[in-house]
N, C-alpha and C positions, 0 to 999 in steps of 0.2 A: 506494499497501499503506499503510497508516496505521501512525504508529509507534506501538508499546504503550509504556504508562506501565511502568516497573521497579516491581515489589510487593517490601513486604520482610515477613518471616513474622513476625508479635508473637508475645509469648510471657507467659506467667501467667509470676509468681514460683516455680516450682517446674519452667521450662522446656518447660510442656506448650504446642503451636500451641493461638491461640485466634483468630489471624484475619492481616488482612493488610490491610497500611497503603501508599500509594503512596511510596518511598524521598525524595523527594522531600520532601515534609511530615513526616518520620517527625522527622528531624536539628534539632533547636531546644532550647528551652530548658529544655523537658520532655518531653523524650524516652522513647518509652515503650522498656520492652525487649524486644528484640528479638533471631534470630540472623542473625549474620556466621560469619566464617570469615578466619583470616588464616592466610598462607603464606611460609614461608624456604626461600629455596631455594638451592643447595649447585650448585659448580662440582666437576670430579674434581680440583682441587686442596684440596677442604676448606673453603671460601673460602666466606662468606656473601653473598645479594646485599642492600645495603640502597639505598633510594630514598629519594628527596627530593621528597616531593610538590609537586603543580605548586602557583602561586599561589593562582589561582582556587579551590582545593577551598574546601569549604563548610566542611570541619574540621580542625582543623592543618594552616593551608597554609602547606606550603616547611620543617614541619618532616622529617627524615629518618626514616624508620620501616624495619622490617621489607619483604620483597620487595615482597609485592603483599597486600590483605586485598577484602574482598566480600560479597556478602549471596547465599547460593543463593533462587533465586527459589518461590515457595510453590511444595511438590511435585517438585522438583529434587533429585538426589542430588547432596549436599554437595560428594563429588569431581568428580563431574562443571561443579559451578558454581566448584570451585578451577579446574580447565583451562581451562576459556570465559574465567573470571577470567587468569589468566595470558595468553591468546591477545589480549581487548581492550583488556589495560594497560600492557606487554611486548612481545606480539609474541613471542609466547614457547609452546613445544612442553616438558611435562614428561616427565619421567621417577621411577620410585619414588614418585611421591605417596604420602603414609605420615601416620598420625594418630599427636600424639605427643602432644597436650595434651587431651584430648575435653575437661575441665572447665574447658575456662577461661575466665570471667565477668568481667569490669572493667565500673565506671564512671568516668569523667574526664569535664569541663569542662573547655575548651579558655578559648584569653584572651578569646574575645567572648561567653564565655558559655553556648554551644551546650556538650549534653551527646553523650557518646556514653554507652552503657546494652545492656550487649551481653551475649547469652553466644555466644561465639567459640573454636570446636576451631582448634587449632592444628597445621598441618601441615607437613610438611617433605617437601619435592621435590629433583630433581635436573634440571641445563638441558639440553634435548636437542640445543640446536644455538645455532646464531648465533641471536639477539632486536635488534628497536629495538624502546626502549618507547617511546607515543605522548607524546609533548610538551604533549599536553592535559591527561596524567595525573601524568607525570614530570619535574619538571626535572632533575632529576641524579640519576645510579646510580652506584656505584661494587662493586667485590668484596672482601670483608675478613677476615680472621680472624675468628670470633668471640671469644677473647679478647682480641684488640685493642678491639672492640667494648664488651663490656663497660665496661672499661676509660674507654674515651671518655665512656659511655653515667652512668656513675659519674663523672666531672668534671665531666659538663656534660648534665644528666639536659633542663633546657631546650631543646635544638637536637635531641632526639626528642622521637617518641611516648609517651605513658605505655602504651600499651598494648606496644611494643617493649621499653619498661624494663622492666615485669612479666612476661611472657615472657622474655626471657632468663635469669630470675635463674630460673627453673623449670630453662629447658632447659639451662643452662649456668651451673649451681653455685659449680663448683667453678673457672673460668677469670679471676676479678678474681686472685686473688693473683697467680695463675702467669704472665699477663700483665705484672705490675708488680715482678715478679724479674729 
């Protein structure tokens, strides 16, 4: 069976699909705008799963980030893509997948000069049972209180992905002061 190349959906500046490209060639110093997603997974205690990206990742290796991210394949339902990526990256099944930031978009450059340029709707979900992160994707993981995470990101933003910092500001705007008290 031939291995298929993972494709990403390229977007115009107004967010309209204009084509596809091989994912392996897209993330460069001149990354075109493309479609992605982020997901923040919670447990029954209200804690959020954060993961530390594997050191061989092309962008932001070794930094802490949200539970997982990914790219929907051309024509793939994005909620299906979220569930697929949870299984691929974390060995996890999800419950209650919900779109919470439909218009999230960001541009960021990592220390190596690689650019992330994404329209990236943000989802939340609940973990449906035990899971085992894949070591080629995730080198560490922790369940954390969202308010405590906001404090950590504020204190040491260099240790976290820029998209996590931006998403937390919008998802939990009032938690920094509460955690510091």
